[in-house]
C-alpha positions as CSV (number, residue, x, y, z in Angstrom):
1,M,-13.3,-11.0,8.5
2,P,-15.4,-13.7,6.9
3,I,-13.5,-16.9,6.2
4,A,-14.4,-16.6,2.5
5,T,-12.2,-13.5,2.2
6,R,-9.3,-15.1,4.0
7,L,-6.5,-16.4,1.9
8,C,-4.4,-19.1,3.4
9,V,-1.0,-20.0,2.3
10,A,1.2,-22.8,3.5
11,V,4.6,-21.6,4.7
12,V,7.6,-23.1,6.4
13,L,8.2,-21.3,9.7
14,A,11.7,-21.8,11.1
15,L,13.7,-19.6,13.4
16,V,16.2,-17.7,11.2
17,C,18.6,-15.7,13.3
18,G,15.9,-15.2,15.8
19,A,13.7,-13.5,13.2
20,G,11.1,-16.3,13.3
21,A,8.9,-17.9,10.8
22,A,6.8,-21.1,10.1
23,R,7.2,-24.8,10.2
24,S,4.3,-26.3,8.2
25,A,1.8,-23.7,9.4
26,T,-0.7,-21.6,7.6
27,I,-0.9,-17.8,7.6
28,D,-4.3,-16.3,7.5
29,R,-3.6,-13.6,4.9
30,A,-5.1,-10.2,4.9
31,S,-7.6,-9.3,2.1
32,P,-6.0,-8.0,-1.2
33,E,-7.3,-4.5,-0.3
34,D,-5.6,-4.6,3.1
35,E,-2.4,-6.0,1.7
36,K,-2.2,-3.1,-0.8
37,L,-2.6,-0.7,2.1
38,Y,0.0,-2.5,4.2
39,K,2.4,-2.7,1.3
40,S,2.3,1.2,1.2
41,V,4.2,1.2,4.5
42,F,6.1,-2.0,4.1
43,P,7.0,-2.4,0.4
44,D,9.6,-5.1,0.9
45,A,7.1,-7.6,2.2
46,N,4.9,-9.7,-0.1
47,I,2.6,-11.4,2.4
48,F,0.7,-9.9,5.2
49,S,-1.3,-11.7,7.9
50,V,-4.7,-10.7,9.2
51,K,-4.6,-8.2,12.1
52,G,-4.4,-9.8,15.6
53,G,-2.8,-9.7,19.0
54,A,-3.3,-7.9,22.3
55,K,-1.9,-4.8,20.6
56,P,-3.5,-5.3,17.1
57,H,-0.8,-5.6,14.4
58,V,-0.1,-7.4,11.1
59,R,2.9,-9.5,10.5
60,A,4.8,-8.8,7.3
61,Y,6.5,-11.7,5.6
62,K,9.0,-12.1,2.8
63,L,8.3,-15.2,0.7
64,D,11.1,-16.9,-1.1
65,P,9.6,-17.9,-4.4
66,T,12.0,-20.8,-5.1
67,T,11.6,-22.6,-1.7
68,G,8.2,-21.3,-0.6
69,D,9.8,-20.3,2.8
70,A,8.3,-17.2,4.4
71,T,10.1,-15.2,7.0
72,V,8.7,-12.6,9.3
73,V,10.4,-9.4,8.3
74,G,8.3,-6.9,10.3
75,F,5.0,-5.6,11.3
76,V,2.3,-3.1,10.3
77,F,0.1,-1.4,12.8
78,R,-2.1,1.6,13.4
79,T,-0.9,3.8,16.2
80,D,-4.4,4.6,17.5
81,E,-5.0,0.8,18.0
82,V,-1.7,0.1,19.8
83,E,-1.8,3.2,21.9
84,P,-5.4,4.3,22.0
85,D,-5.0,6.8,24.9
86,E,-2.4,9.0,23.1
87,Y,-3.7,12.4,21.8
88,A,-2.1,15.3,20.1
89,Y,-3.6,18.8,20.4
90,S,-7.2,17.9,19.9
91,S,-7.4,14.4,18.6
92,Q,-5.7,11.1,18.1
93,I,-3.5,10.9,15.0
94,A,-4.2,7.6,13.4
95,Q,-1.0,6.6,11.5
96,L,-0.2,3.3,9.8
97,V,3.4,2.3,10.5
98,G,5.7,-0.3,9.0
99,L,8.4,-1.7,11.4
100,T,11.1,-4.2,10.7
101,T,12.1,-6.9,13.1
102,A,15.3,-4.9,13.7
103,G,13.3,-2.0,15.0
104,K,13.5,0.3,12.0
105,I,10.5,2.2,10.6
106,T,10.0,1.5,6.9
107,A,7.3,4.1,6.4
108,V,4.4,6.1,8.0
109,K,1.1,7.0,6.5
110,V,-1.4,9.4,8.2
111,I,-4.8,7.7,8.1
112,S,-6.9,10.3,9.9
113,H,-6.9,13.1,12.4
114,R,-9.0,16.1,13.6
115,E,-6.1,18.4,14.3
116,P,-6.9,22.0,13.5
117,F,-3.4,22.7,12.1
118,G,-2.9,19.3,10.4
119,Y,-3.0,20.8,7.0
120,F,0.5,22.2,7.6
121,S,1.8,19.9,10.2
122,V,1.0,16.2,9.8
123,D,-0.6,16.3,6.3
124,P,2.4,17.4,4.2
125,P,4.7,14.6,2.8
126,D,7.7,15.9,4.8
127,Y,6.0,14.9,8.0
128,V,5.8,11.2,7.3
129,S,9.0,10.9,5.2
130,Q,11.1,12.0,8.2
131,Y,10.3,8.7,10.0
132,Q,11.6,6.4,7.3
133,G,14.7,4.6,8.6
134,K,14.4,5.8,12.2
135,S,15.1,3.3,14.9
136,I,12.9,2.7,17.9
137,L,16.0,3.8,19.8
138,N,15.8,7.3,18.4
139,T,14.4,10.0,20.8
140,F,11.5,11.1,18.5
141,E,11.8,14.6,20.1
142,V,10.6,17.6,18.3
143,G,13.5,19.9,17.5
144,E,16.0,17.1,17.9
145,D,15.4,14.3,15.5
146,I,11.9,15.3,14.5
147,D,11.3,18.5,12.5
148,A,8.8,20.9,14.0
149,V,6.3,23.1,12.2
150,T,5.8,26.6,13.6
151,R,2.7,27.0,15.7
152,A,1.9,23.2,15.4
153,T,4.5,21.7,17.8
154,I,1.8,20.1,20.0
155,T,0.4,18.2,17.0
156,I,3.9,17.2,15.7
157,D,4.9,16.1,19.2
158,G,1.7,14.0,19.7
159,G,2.2,12.4,16.3
160,A,5.9,11.5,17.0
161,R,5.1,10.4,20.6
162,V,2.5,7.9,19.5
163,I,4.7,6.5,16.8
164,K,7.5,6.0,19.3
165,K,5.4,4.4,22.0
166,S,3.5,2.1,19.6
167,A,6.6,1.0,17.7
168,R,8.4,0.2,21.0
169,R,5.3,-1.7,22.3
170,I,5.2,-3.9,19.1
171,M,8.9,-4.6,19.4
172,Q,8.5,-5.5,23.1
173,L,5.9,-8.0,22.2
174,Y,8.0,-9.5,19.4
175,L,11.1,-9.8,21.5
176,A,9.2,-11.4,24.3
177,E,7.8,-13.9,21.8
178,Q,11.3,-14.6,20.5
179,K,12.6,-15.1,24.1
180,A,9.8,-17.5,24.9
181,K,10.7,-19.6,21.8
182,K,14.3,-20.2,23.0
């Protein structure tokens, strides 16, 4: 991303209950278009970083308007970037996921797929809405805590599996980072 499109904001990063944040650092902010997309899966955040990391993700921040303090409240990531080797029936299902620092999914949005039965499995709003509020500790098993669609269980299973694996991977990175700060 060209430096001209980056917006920098000074924030105070301090560890708050292990949630993490800044002490006189700057956050390279995502572009306004990207922030709008990220807000669609993490509506409680009001600042989003540029994408980065070994497993590409965006940090979601909550800015306190009175103090100017920003606290990391979660992450936004694309499942196909965090777990690129995961496939459903015939393709990757690229999904944008919001995840809190407590390991709860805020929302999921299907970005793209080439699944032949996607029109009645992963495209309907019921597919993505069932993930809201789920914990990374849930099983994400079709027929248990994920609703299946007749004749499209491989697609649904693949979509759920990549959300589970990528969300757990992002949390592992975050928890390792928090442990290293102690």
